[in-house]
PyMOL CGO cylinders between C-alpha atoms (Angstrom):
from pymol import cmd
from pymol.cgo import CYLINDER

trace = [
    CYLINDER, 0.00, 0.00, 0.00, 1.34, 3.41, -0.97, 0.3, 1, 1, 1, 1, 1, 1,
    CYLINDER, 1.34, 3.41, -0.97, 1.58, 6.06, 1.77, 0.3, 1, 1, 1, 1, 1, 1,
    CYLINDER, 1.58, 6.06, 1.77, -0.90, 8.30, -0.05, 0.3, 1, 1, 1, 1, 1, 1,
    CYLINDER, -0.90, 8.30, -0.05, -3.44, 5.44, 0.08, 0.3, 1, 1, 1, 1, 1, 1,
    CYLINDER, -3.44, 5.44, 0.08, -3.44, 5.72, 3.87, 0.3, 1, 1, 1, 1, 1, 1,
    CYLINDER, -3.44, 5.72, 3.87, -4.22, 9.43, 3.54, 0.3, 1, 1, 1, 1, 1, 1,
    CYLINDER, -4.22, 9.43, 3.54, -6.94, 8.63, 1.02, 0.3, 1, 1, 1, 1, 1, 1,
    CYLINDER, -6.94, 8.63, 1.02, -8.68, 6.26, 3.44, 0.3, 1, 1, 1, 1, 1, 1,
    CYLINDER, -8.68, 6.26, 3.44, -8.38, 8.82, 6.25, 0.3, 1, 1, 1, 1, 1, 1,
    CYLINDER, -8.38, 8.82, 6.25, -9.80, 11.59, 4.06, 0.3, 1, 1, 1, 1, 1, 1,
    CYLINDER, -9.80, 11.59, 4.06, -12.75, 9.48, 2.96, 0.3, 1, 1, 1, 1, 1, 1,
    CYLINDER, -12.75, 9.48, 2.96, -13.39, 8.38, 6.54, 0.3, 1, 1, 1, 1, 1, 1,
    CYLINDER, -13.39, 8.38, 6.54, -13.35, 12.00, 7.73, 0.3, 1, 1, 1, 1, 1, 1,
    CYLINDER, -13.35, 12.00, 7.73, -15.65, 13.05, 4.87, 0.3, 1, 1, 1, 1, 1, 1,
    CYLINDER, -15.65, 13.05, 4.87, -18.09, 10.29, 5.81, 0.3, 1, 1, 1, 1, 1, 1,
    CYLINDER, -18.09, 10.29, 5.81, -18.05, 11.51, 9.42, 0.3, 1, 1, 1, 1, 1, 1,
    CYLINDER, -18.05, 11.51, 9.42, -19.09, 15.01, 8.36, 0.3, 1, 1, 1, 1, 1, 1,
    CYLINDER, -19.09, 15.01, 8.36, -21.42, 13.63, 5.65, 0.3, 1, 1, 1, 1, 1, 1,
    CYLINDER, -21.42, 13.63, 5.65, -19.66, 15.23, 2.68, 0.3, 1, 1, 1, 1, 1, 1,
    CYLINDER, -19.66, 15.23, 2.68, -18.38, 12.09, 0.95, 0.3, 1, 1, 1, 1, 1, 1,
    CYLINDER, -18.38, 12.09, 0.95, -19.51, 11.41, -2.58, 0.3, 1, 1, 1, 1, 1, 1,
    CYLINDER, -19.51, 11.41, -2.58, -17.62, 9.06, -4.93, 0.3, 1, 1, 1, 1, 1, 1,
    CYLINDER, -17.62, 9.06, -4.93, -17.61, 11.80, -7.57, 0.3, 1, 1, 1, 1, 1, 1,
    CYLINDER, -17.61, 11.80, -7.57, -15.12, 13.66, -5.33, 0.3, 1, 1, 1, 1, 1, 1,
    CYLINDER, -15.12, 13.66, -5.33, -12.54, 10.86, -5.59, 0.3, 1, 1, 1, 1, 1, 1,
    CYLINDER, -12.54, 10.86, -5.59, -10.30, 12.80, -7.99, 0.3, 1, 1, 1, 1, 1, 1,
    CYLINDER, -10.30, 12.80, -7.99, -10.03, 15.67, -5.49, 0.3, 1, 1, 1, 1, 1, 1,
    CYLINDER, -10.03, 15.67, -5.49, -9.54, 13.17, -2.66, 0.3, 1, 1, 1, 1, 1, 1,
    CYLINDER, -9.54, 13.17, -2.66, -6.65, 11.58, -4.56, 0.3, 1, 1, 1, 1, 1, 1,
    CYLINDER, -6.65, 11.58, -4.56, -5.01, 14.95, -5.19, 0.3, 1, 1, 1, 1, 1, 1,
    CYLINDER, -5.01, 14.95, -5.19, -5.36, 15.86, -1.51, 0.3, 1, 1, 1, 1, 1, 1,
    CYLINDER, -5.36, 15.86, -1.51, -3.89, 12.49, -0.45, 0.3, 1, 1, 1, 1, 1, 1,
    CYLINDER, -3.89, 12.49, -0.45, -0.86, 12.93, -2.74, 0.3, 1, 1, 1, 1, 1, 1,
    CYLINDER, -0.86, 12.93, -2.74, -0.41, 16.52, -1.57, 0.3, 1, 1, 1, 1, 1, 1,
    CYLINDER, -0.41, 16.52, -1.57, -0.52, 15.44, 2.08, 0.3, 1, 1, 1, 1, 1, 1,
    CYLINDER, -0.52, 15.44, 2.08, 2.11, 12.77, 1.35, 0.3, 1, 1, 1, 1, 1, 1,
    CYLINDER, 2.11, 12.77, 1.35, 4.32, 15.31, -0.45, 0.3, 1, 1, 1, 1, 1, 1,
    CYLINDER, 4.32, 15.31, -0.45, 3.91, 17.68, 2.49, 0.3, 1, 1, 1, 1, 1, 1,
    CYLINDER, 3.91, 17.68, 2.49, 5.09, 14.98, 4.91, 0.3, 1, 1, 1, 1, 1, 1,
    CYLINDER, 5.09, 14.98, 4.91, 8.08, 14.10, 2.71, 0.3, 1, 1, 1, 1, 1, 1,
    CYLINDER, 8.08, 14.10, 2.71, 9.07, 17.75, 2.29, 0.3, 1, 1, 1, 1, 1, 1,
    CYLINDER, 9.07, 17.75, 2.29, 8.70, 18.38, 6.03, 0.3, 1, 1, 1, 1, 1, 1,
    CYLINDER, 8.70, 18.38, 6.03, 11.02, 15.45, 6.73, 0.3, 1, 1, 1, 1, 1, 1,
    CYLINDER, 11.02, 15.45, 6.73, 13.62, 16.77, 4.24, 0.3, 1, 1, 1, 1, 1, 1,
    CYLINDER, 13.62, 16.77, 4.24, 13.32, 20.27, 5.71, 0.3, 1, 1, 1, 1, 1, 1,
    CYLINDER, 13.32, 20.27, 5.71, 13.99, 18.97, 9.23, 0.3, 1, 1, 1, 1, 1, 1,
    CYLINDER, 13.99, 18.97, 9.23, 16.86, 16.77, 8.04, 0.3, 1, 1, 1, 1, 1, 1,
    CYLINDER, 16.86, 16.77, 8.04, 18.46, 19.81, 6.39, 0.3, 1, 1, 1, 1, 1, 1,
    CYLINDER, 18.46, 19.81, 6.39, 18.44, 21.72, 9.67, 0.3, 1, 1, 1, 1, 1, 1,
    CYLINDER, 18.44, 21.72, 9.67, 15.03, 23.47, 9.53, 0.3, 1, 1, 1, 1, 1, 1,
    CYLINDER, 15.03, 23.47, 9.53, 16.55, 26.76, 8.38, 0.3, 1, 1, 1, 1, 1, 1,
    CYLINDER, 16.55, 26.76, 8.38, 13.98, 29.11, 6.90, 0.3, 1, 1, 1, 1, 1, 1,
    CYLINDER, 13.98, 29.11, 6.90, 16.69, 31.40, 5.54, 0.3, 1, 1, 1, 1, 1, 1,
    CYLINDER, 16.69, 31.40, 5.54, 19.82, 30.00, 3.88, 0.3, 1, 1, 1, 1, 1, 1,
    CYLINDER, 19.82, 30.00, 3.88, 22.87, 31.28, 2.04, 0.3, 1, 1, 1, 1, 1, 1,
    CYLINDER, 22.87, 31.28, 2.04, 22.82, 30.55, -1.67, 0.3, 1, 1, 1, 1, 1, 1,
    CYLINDER, 22.82, 30.55, -1.67, 25.77, 30.96, -4.00, 0.3, 1, 1, 1, 1, 1, 1,
    CYLINDER, 25.77, 30.96, -4.00, 24.72, 31.58, -7.59, 0.3, 1, 1, 1, 1, 1, 1,
    CYLINDER, 24.72, 31.58, -7.59, 26.63, 30.59, -10.74, 0.3, 1, 1, 1, 1, 1, 1,
    CYLINDER, 26.63, 30.59, -10.74, 28.50, 33.94, -10.69, 0.3, 1, 1, 1, 1, 1, 1,
    CYLINDER, 28.50, 33.94, -10.69, 29.88, 33.17, -7.25, 0.3, 1, 1, 1, 1, 1, 1,
    CYLINDER, 29.88, 33.17, -7.25, 27.74, 35.75, -5.42, 0.3, 1, 1, 1, 1, 1, 1,
    CYLINDER, 27.74, 35.75, -5.42, 26.32, 34.60, -2.11, 0.3, 1, 1, 1, 1, 1, 1,
    CYLINDER, 26.32, 34.60, -2.11, 22.86, 35.79, -1.17, 0.3, 1, 1, 1, 1, 1, 1,
    CYLINDER, 22.86, 35.79, -1.17, 20.50, 35.19, 1.71, 0.3, 1, 1, 1, 1, 1, 1,
    CYLINDER, 20.50, 35.19, 1.71, 17.32, 33.51, 0.40, 0.3, 1, 1, 1, 1, 1, 1,
    CYLINDER, 17.32, 33.51, 0.40, 14.33, 31.63, 1.73, 0.3, 1, 1, 1, 1, 1, 1,
    CYLINDER, 14.33, 31.63, 1.73, 15.02, 27.92, 1.84, 0.3, 1, 1, 1, 1, 1, 1,
    CYLINDER, 15.02, 27.92, 1.84, 13.40, 26.29, -1.23, 0.3, 1, 1, 1, 1, 1, 1,
    CYLINDER, 13.40, 26.29, -1.23, 12.17, 23.46, 0.98, 0.3, 1, 1, 1, 1, 1, 1,
    CYLINDER, 12.17, 23.46, 0.98, 10.42, 25.97, 3.23, 0.3, 1, 1, 1, 1, 1, 1,
    CYLINDER, 10.42, 25.97, 3.23, 8.85, 27.66, 0.19, 0.3, 1, 1, 1, 1, 1, 1,
    CYLINDER, 8.85, 27.66, 0.19, 7.60, 24.27, -0.99, 0.3, 1, 1, 1, 1, 1, 1,
    CYLINDER, 7.60, 24.27, -0.99, 6.15, 23.59, 2.47, 0.3, 1, 1, 1, 1, 1, 1,
    CYLINDER, 6.15, 23.59, 2.47, 4.27, 26.89, 2.42, 0.3, 1, 1, 1, 1, 1, 1,
    CYLINDER, 4.27, 26.89, 2.42, 2.75, 26.06, -0.99, 0.3, 1, 1, 1, 1, 1, 1,
    CYLINDER, 2.75, 26.06, -0.99, 1.88, 22.49, -0.03, 0.3, 1, 1, 1, 1, 1, 1,
    CYLINDER, 1.88, 22.49, -0.03, 0.31, 23.68, 3.24, 0.3, 1, 1, 1, 1, 1, 1,
    CYLINDER, 0.31, 23.68, 3.24, -1.89, 26.12, 1.31, 0.3, 1, 1, 1, 1, 1, 1,
    CYLINDER, -1.89, 26.12, 1.31, -2.86, 23.37, -1.13, 0.3, 1, 1, 1, 1, 1, 1,
    CYLINDER, -2.86, 23.37, -1.13, -3.79, 20.94, 1.66, 0.3, 1, 1, 1, 1, 1, 1,
    CYLINDER, -3.79, 20.94, 1.66, -6.00, 23.56, 3.30, 0.3, 1, 1, 1, 1, 1, 1,
    CYLINDER, -6.00, 23.56, 3.30, -7.61, 24.55, -0.01, 0.3, 1, 1, 1, 1, 1, 1,
    CYLINDER, -7.61, 24.55, -0.01, -8.49, 20.95, -0.95, 0.3, 1, 1, 1, 1, 1, 1,
    CYLINDER, -8.49, 20.95, -0.95, -9.63, 20.18, 2.60, 0.3, 1, 1, 1, 1, 1, 1,
    CYLINDER, -9.63, 20.18, 2.60, -11.89, 23.23, 2.52, 0.3, 1, 1, 1, 1, 1, 1,
    CYLINDER, -11.89, 23.23, 2.52, -13.38, 22.19, -0.83, 0.3, 1, 1, 1, 1, 1, 1,
    CYLINDER, -13.38, 22.19, -0.83, -14.13, 18.71, 0.53, 0.3, 1, 1, 1, 1, 1, 1,
    CYLINDER, -14.13, 18.71, 0.53, -15.81, 20.10, 3.65, 0.3, 1, 1, 1, 1, 1, 1,
    CYLINDER, -15.81, 20.10, 3.65, -13.01, 19.07, 5.99, 0.3, 1, 1, 1, 1, 1, 1,
    CYLINDER, -13.01, 19.07, 5.99, -12.49, 22.49, 7.57, 0.3, 1, 1, 1, 1, 1, 1,
    CYLINDER, -12.49, 22.49, 7.57, -15.06, 24.36, 9.66, 0.3, 1, 1, 1, 1, 1, 1,
    CYLINDER, -15.06, 24.36, 9.66, -15.42, 27.05, 6.98, 0.3, 1, 1, 1, 1, 1, 1,
    CYLINDER, -15.42, 27.05, 6.98, -15.64, 24.51, 4.17, 0.3, 1, 1, 1, 1, 1, 1,
    CYLINDER, -15.64, 24.51, 4.17, -18.26, 22.43, 5.99, 0.3, 1, 1, 1, 1, 1, 1,
    CYLINDER, -18.26, 22.43, 5.99, -20.32, 25.53, 6.75, 0.3, 1, 1, 1, 1, 1, 1,
    CYLINDER, -20.32, 25.53, 6.75, -20.17, 26.61, 3.10, 0.3, 1, 1, 1, 1, 1, 1,
    CYLINDER, -20.17, 26.61, 3.10, -21.29, 23.19, 1.89, 0.3, 1, 1, 1, 1, 1, 1,
    CYLINDER, -21.29, 23.19, 1.89, -24.14, 23.06, 4.39, 0.3, 1, 1, 1, 1, 1, 1,
    CYLINDER, -24.14, 23.06, 4.39, -25.19, 26.63, 3.50, 0.3, 1, 1, 1, 1, 1, 1,
    CYLINDER, -25.19, 26.63, 3.50, -25.22, 25.72, -0.21, 0.3, 1, 1, 1, 1, 1, 1,
    CYLINDER, -25.22, 25.72, -0.21, -27.33, 22.66, 0.52, 0.3, 1, 1, 1, 1, 1, 1,
    CYLINDER, -27.33, 22.66, 0.52, -29.77, 24.71, 2.59, 0.3, 1, 1, 1, 1, 1, 1,
    CYLINDER, -29.77, 24.71, 2.59, -30.07, 27.36, -0.13, 0.3, 1, 1, 1, 1, 1, 1,
    CYLINDER, -30.07, 27.36, -0.13, -31.06, 24.66, -2.62, 0.3, 1, 1, 1, 1, 1, 1,
    CYLINDER, -31.06, 24.66, -2.62, -33.89, 23.56, -0.38, 0.3, 1, 1, 1, 1, 1, 1,
    CYLINDER, -33.89, 23.56, -0.38, -32.07, 20.54, 0.94, 0.3, 1, 1, 1, 1, 1, 1,
    CYLINDER, -32.07, 20.54, 0.94, -31.14, 19.97, 4.52, 0.3, 1, 1, 1, 1, 1, 1,
    CYLINDER, -31.14, 19.97, 4.52, -27.90, 18.90, 6.07, 0.3, 1, 1, 1, 1, 1, 1,
    CYLINDER, -27.90, 18.90, 6.07, -27.52, 15.63, 7.95, 0.3, 1, 1, 1, 1, 1, 1,
    CYLINDER, -27.52, 15.63, 7.95, -27.25, 17.59, 11.18, 0.3, 1, 1, 1, 1, 1, 1,
    CYLINDER, -27.25, 17.59, 11.18, -30.50, 19.42, 10.44, 0.3, 1, 1, 1, 1, 1, 1,
    CYLINDER, -30.50, 19.42, 10.44, -32.21, 16.09, 9.68, 0.3, 1, 1, 1, 1, 1, 1,
    CYLINDER, -32.21, 16.09, 9.68, -31.04, 14.61, 12.99, 0.3, 1, 1, 1, 1, 1, 1,
    CYLINDER, -31.04, 14.61, 12.99, -32.22, 17.66, 14.91, 0.3, 1, 1, 1, 1, 1, 1,
    CYLINDER, -32.22, 17.66, 14.91, -35.62, 17.47, 13.18, 0.3, 1, 1, 1, 1, 1, 1,
    CYLINDER, -35.62, 17.47, 13.18, -35.89, 13.80, 14.10, 0.3, 1, 1, 1, 1, 1, 1,
    CYLINDER, -35.89, 13.80, 14.10, -35.12, 14.64, 17.73, 0.3, 1, 1, 1, 1, 1, 1,
    CYLINDER, -35.12, 14.64, 17.73, -37.83, 17.29, 17.72, 0.3, 1, 1, 1, 1, 1, 1,
    CYLINDER, -37.83, 17.29, 17.72, -40.33, 14.80, 16.28, 0.3, 1, 1, 1, 1, 1, 1,
    CYLINDER, -40.33, 14.80, 16.28, -39.28, 12.18, 18.83, 0.3, 1, 1, 1, 1, 1, 1,
    CYLINDER, -39.28, 12.18, 18.83, -40.28, 14.45, 21.71, 0.3, 1, 1, 1, 1, 1, 1,
    CYLINDER, -40.28, 14.45, 21.71, -43.87, 14.75, 20.40, 0.3, 1, 1, 1, 1, 1, 1,
]
cmd.load_cgo(trace, "trace")
């Protein structure tokens, strides 16, 4: 089993818990799983290299400059991508709220709303 497969199962499990899973989202789930795996690999490499955010870089002309560590820049981008995909799949508070609001505006109800309605009917 590939490491990103573990992430894929975790993502789907979390989506099922918040009632946002739909098989048509599998392509986005796969991208998120790969991105999470890449984030973990890059984090490991960043720590192994000393966790320096700023490094000295010598260019082909022999000039040395202070630059942001390319591994750190990659981590920033991967972190943003993980959050963006998680939000789209309803796995962040804001993303879940947006999905539920969209469902409500279409006349549907969220799973939570259905459960609350059932509890209200149970008391009668």
